[in-house]
C-alpha positions, 0 to 999 in steps of 0.5 A: 494127724488130727485137725489141729495139726498134731500127731496123736500120742499113740502114733508118736509113741510108735514112731519115736518110742520113749525108751529110744529117745532117752537112750539116744539122748544119753548117747549124744550126751556121752559123746559130747562129754567125751569129745570135750574131754578129748579136746581138753586133753589135746590142749593139755598135751600141747601145754606139756609140749610147751613146758618141755620146750622152755624147761629143756632149752638149756640142753641145747644152748646153756653152754653157748650162752655161758661162753658167750658164743651166742647172745641169749635171745639169739640162742633161744630163737635159733633153738626154737626154730630148730626144735620146730624143724626137728619135730618133723624128722621122725616118729619112731619115739612117738610109736614107742610112747603109744605102745611101750608105757601104758597097757590099755590096748590090745597089742595086736588089734589096737582095741582097748582092753576089756577092763577099761572104757574110752572115758577111763582111758582118757582120764588115765592119759589126762592125769598122767599129763598133769603129773608131768606138767606140774613136775616140770614147772616145779623143777623149773621154778627151782632151776633143776634140770630134771627130765621132762620125758621121765616126768611124763612117763612117771605121770602116765605110769602112776595114773595107769597103776591107779586105774588098772593096777600093775597090769596097766603098765607095760613093764617090759617096754618101760625097762627097755625103752625108759629105765635102761636109757635113763641110767646109761645115757648120762654115763655114756655122755659123761665119758664121751664128753670127757674124752672129747674135751681132753682131745680138743684141748690136746689138738688145739694147744699150739693153735693161736688164741684168736684163731682158736676162739673163732673156731670154737665159737662157730663149732659151738654154734654148729653143735648146739644147733644139732642138739636143738634139732635132735631135741625136737626130733626126740622130745616133740614125738613124746607129745605126739605119741600121747595125743595119738594114744588118746585118739586111739582110745576114743577110736579116732585113730587106728592103733597101728601107728607104725604102719599107718603113721600119724596125722599131719596136724598132730606133728605140726601142732606138737612142733609149733608148741615145742618151738614156742616153748623153746623160744620163751626160754627156761632161763632158770634151768639155762643158768644152772646148766651154764653156770652151776655145774662147771665154769665152761670154756669154749672147748668144753662147750664144743665137746659137750654139745657134740657129745649130746647131739651124737647120743640124742640123734642115735637114740631117736633113730632107735626109737628110745625115749631118751632124756635129753636133759640127762644127756646134756647134764652128763656131757657138761659134767664130762667136759669139766672132768676132761679139762685138767684142773677144772672145778666141778661142783659135785654138790650141785650135781648130787642134788640134780641126781636126787631130783632125777631119782625122785622124778618118776615116783613123784610125777607118778604120785601126782598122776595117780592122785589126779586120776583118783580125784577125777574118778571120785568126782565122776562117781559122785556126779556120774560125769567124766567131764566133771571129774576131768574138768576139775583136775584141769582147773587144779592144773591151771591154778597150780601152774599159775601159782608157780609162774607167779612165784618165779616172777618174784625173783626173775631170771632172764637174759639180762642176768642169766650169765651172772656169777654163780652164788657159791654160798647157796648154790642158788639159781637166782643171782645173788644181787637179784636175791639181795634186791628182793630181800631189801625191797621196802615195805616187805611183808617179811619181818627181819630175820625171817628165814628165806623159803625154799622157793625164794632161794630157788636153790638147786 
């Protein structure tokens, strides 16, 4: 040290060589960016969990609301609480998500494969979540009971293909744990509910009407509660698996989730997110399931809910990432087929089936697009934070727009049970649509055709 109290330059360079200072600074910056992206990703995963809750509320409560076994607000509150509780019951599906969709880690060691780094792995997962959320919101806007699970898996598969190619997807796991259940579940649910409905009507045909109504009401409440519980058990775990995969990618969690389990904070946060989303209530989808497919009576509702609960709980125990939406829809269709002379709106069912077929590729395309956009920005700026931050802002903007569009013709507890519009097969009640179209000072000129979003047709 000299007389002024400073180190001479040659001594400072020996203690802290300039190259080491620069490398250490770059390393700290990279770690900070990675941590910020990880936090954004976890927030986005919980947002997906939230949309899963309000998009799929109808799986549990649509028939109970349609038959007036439960008041709408009571139904979604009950479903929200039971979804929250169900999320704590198992982690088998979460394990499936960490290993059976993407192939970005070594199946033995849990380490990332050599072709990608932690930053790329996070972007893949981030882009996949964006594909899932945007498809969820779009189908919710149009009142289509589409699968949140398949939207998530489609987004992840699309992002994985964009980043790594065919080698980035665990095709064996996808076929066994996702595709086969996707085809089998609604068919089995339809058959079981059909037989159950016929049996319920057969057994209770000589029971006094008042006694039947009371019994069916309590039976519906019990079986709907089981569906809500099983939905939390199955669907909340998918988000747990995504968050765990992100933590494994960055080295914050061991890859051996099956033996080491998940941190409690992941389980608790996912449980809370899906519970809150369920309580918000996706009234547009509830209306389609409760009124659009079949005019449901209490015996049909009981049979449909019992079938759904049995199938979803069984699949959760087996670790299958089942679509609860497909199961619930299949059960409701089965309840219509099983009742003699019941009206089943096959046109609505057909449109749902088309949406189901489109879900995986559509969400996959959005996931791939999000990855390419993020990767392109990263290439220009040399910052993964810039790329991932941009696609996060795009997600927020598009989500806000779809939410705003939905508020223009709102479906809520006050009109969720209004008569179904047979002329347009519309999720928006006719009186609400007419009131919207006749609003004074409308920007639409007379005779202008209503847009697809305005019709919100299934």
